[in-house]
N, C-alpha and C positions, 0 to 999 in steps of 0.2 A: 297726772292720770287724772282724767275726766268722767265721771260716770252720770249719767241722767238720776234724777232723781225719782222716777218714773214708780208707779205703784208695784209694778212687778220687779221694779230693784230694789225696793225698798220690803217685801215680802221678803226678797229672797235673801236677805240680809237678815233678816228679822228670825228667818226660820234656820239661817245657818247657823245664825248665834244661840238659837236657845237648841240646837242639835237634831232638829230636824230636819235639815238638806246636809250631804253630805260637801266637804273641801272642793271635789271638783265638780257637783254639780252646779254649787254656786259659783263658782269659776265660770261654767260655760254659762251658766242663766245673766247673768250679768255682762259677759261678753268680756273679761278684764285678761291681761296676760298670765296671772301666777299669783302665788298665794300672797307675794308679798302686797300686790294691787288688791288681792281680798283683804288682808290685813286695815290698807290705809281706807277701804271704801267703809269698814266695818268704823273704826273710829270716825271717819265724815258725819257720819250718820249717827253719831253717837251709842251704837251697839255695842258690847261685850265681845269678848273673844269665846267660844262655845266652849265649854266645861270638857276636861279630857275622859276619856271611856273609863272603864275601868281597869282594862287589862293596861292602860299607861301607866296610872296608880300605882296600879301594883307591881310594874315593872320599875318604875321610879321607884320604890319602897323598896324591893328588892336589890338596886346597886346601892341605896344609900347606906343599907344594910350591910352589902358586902363590904366597902369602903369604910366603913363606920369601924367595922369587926377585927378589920385586916389588921397584922403584927404591924407594931410599933417600929421603926428603926430608927436606932441610936445615933 
């Protein structure tokens, strides 16, 4: 995948990385095919993945709690 490193592309990656732009908006602005391409573009530009929303964190915590506290099988 090749993405131009113009100011708009770098701004879109920065804004997505900082959580100010949705995944879909970033993909559309960068004119890339999918989320995998977005992750590659983030890495190539040196930006981290955006933080998870609180809803995702809560769901992950709930799933962990259910699994951790499940009855043990012998």
